[in-house]
N, C-alpha and C positions, 0 to 999 in steps of 0.2 A: 586448483580453485574450481568450484561449481560454475556451470555454465548458467546464465540468467535468461530465462524465457518468459516474456510476457504474453499471456493469453489474449485473444482478440477482445474479449469482453473487459479485461483489465485495461487494455490501450483505450478502448472507448470510455472507460470510467475516467481515466487520466486526463483525456481530450476534454470531457465534459467538466471535469473539476477545474481544469485551468481556463477554460472559456468562461466559466461562472465566475471565477475569480477575478478575471480580467473585466468583466463586465460589472461587477458589484464593487470591486476594490481598486481597479485600475491596474495598468500592466506592469508596474513595478512590483505590486502584492502579488500578482500572479507569477512573476518571475521567481520571486522568493519561495513561493509554493512549490513551483517546478523544481528548484534546487532542492527544497526539503524531500520532495518525493524521490528525486535522484539519489539524495543521501540515504533514504531509507531502503531502496533497493540495493545500493552498495553495501550497506550494513548486512542486509539479509544474505547477499551474495557470499561475503566473507564470512558469516556465522549465522547461518538459519537457525540453528538450536539455541540461540541467545537466550539468556535467562529472562530477558524483558520482552519475549514473545510467550504466547500462551497457545494452548490448544483450542480449537473451535469447538470441539466436541462433535464435529460432522466429519466423517471419514478421516482422512489424514491432514485435513486442513488446520493451519495455524493462523493466528492474528499478531500484527506488529502495528502498534498504534504511533502514527506520525508524531504525536506529542513527545514520545519517548526519543525518536531521532532528532527532534527540534532542540533538545538539550545541548546537543553537540555543536549546534550551529554558532557561527561567529555572530557577535552582537548586530553588524549590519545585515544578517541575513536572518534574523529572527522573525518568526512567525507567531503573531499574537494568538492566533486560534487554529491550532492543527487538529482538526476535527475528523480526520479520516483514519480508517484502519486498512492496511495492506492485508488481504487473505491470500495465503499461500500454501505451498507444499514443497517438499523437498526430498531428494535422495542423494545417494553417492555422487551422482553425476551432474545434477541440476537443481536449480531452485526455479519453481514455476509461480510467477504471480498470476493468481487466479482472478482477483476482483480487487477493487479499491472502494471501500464503501463508507459513507458518512456515519459517524458513530450514533447518531440519532434514528438511524433507520430500525426497522424491525429485524435485527441482525440475525436471531434463529431462523427466520423465513427465508432471508437472502442466502445465508450460509447452506442451508438445505438446498436450495437451487443451485447454487455455485457447486457444491459436491455432486450434483446430478450432471452439472455441465462439464465436469473436468475432463471427460474424455472427447468432447466435441470438438476443440480447437487444435 
């Protein structure tokens, strides 16, 4: 199985997402979103070439929408609005989580920046 690596920028994204979720929706909602993010990372670690992911058209980056991972959650863990995408890349040894971005962001601009940052972490 591939090793999972979470880049510094991605970890900051996750921390910010969870803080914002707790602030706006409460700690229980933030905990559900945390479990959703963890589920998506597990999905990618097990099958990074999964058909539900897609090419980001920048370097070797791919996208995996959290709303796809949310489909497999138990009813008690459901997230009403899973609005983020995991930006990642992989090879035979590892899956690197590069960023976790909101779907409403200017994704092409952020993906271009993420592609440029890939070697920095």
